[in-house]
C-alpha positions in Angstrom: 69.5 -9.0 26.4 67.8 -11.2 28.9 67.2 -10.0 32.7 69.4 -12.5 34.8 67.2 -11.5 38.1 63.8 -12.3 36.5 64.6 -14.5 33.3 61.6 -12.8 31.9 62.6 -9.5 31.1 64.3 -7.9 28.0 66.8 -5.0 29.1 66.4 -1.5 27.4 68.6 1.3 27.5 68.3 4.1 30.4 69.4 6.0 33.1 70.3 4.5 36.8 70.6 6.1 40.5 73.9 4.5 41.6 74.8 4.9 45.5 78.7 3.8 46.4 79.0 2.8 50.0 82.7 2.8 51.6 83.6 3.5 55.3 81.8 6.9 56.4 81.4 7.9 52.5 78.2 7.8 50.3 78.4 8.7 47.0 75.1 8.9 44.8 75.6 9.4 41.3 72.5 10.2 39.1 71.4 9.5 35.5 74.2 6.6 35.2 73.8 5.0 31.6 72.1 1.3 32.7 70.7 -1.4 30.9 67.3 -1.7 32.7 64.9 -4.7 33.1 61.6 -4.0 31.2 60.0 -6.3 33.3 61.6 -6.4 36.8 63.9 -2.7 36.9 66.7 -4.4 37.3 69.9 -2.3 36.5 72.9 -3.2 34.6 75.9 -0.8 34.7 78.6 -1.4 32.2 82.0 -2.4 33.3 83.8 1.0 31.7 81.1 2.8 33.4 81.3 0.8 36.6 85.3 1.1 36.9 85.0 5.2 36.5 82.1 5.4 39.4 84.3 3.3 41.8 87.5 5.6 40.7 85.0 8.6 41.9 84.1 6.8 45.1 87.6 6.4 45.6 88.3 10.1 45.3 85.5 11.3 47.5 86.5 8.7 50.2 90.5 10.4 50.2 88.7 13.6 50.4 86.7 12.7 53.5 83.6 13.5 51.4 80.6 11.8 54.1 77.5 12.6 51.5 77.9 13.5 48.0 75.2 13.2 45.3 76.1 13.9 41.6 74.8 13.9 38.4 76.8 11.5 36.0 78.9 13.0 33.5 80.2 11.2 30.6 83.8 11.4 30.1 
């Protein structure tokens, strides 16, 4: 797909690091499958994966986690 940010690059499959913050919780997830613009590096994470990341962040916040760094694991 064409990059929505730079409008010049095409995206390619790759891995991203996603950082989610909520209140006092910061969750960093490495190795998330994403489409990455070859021109500007903008990262696009799919809807299903985003939903899983948000669930993980919600669970971490409920447990009182302040900072957590995880590796993405496909279901």
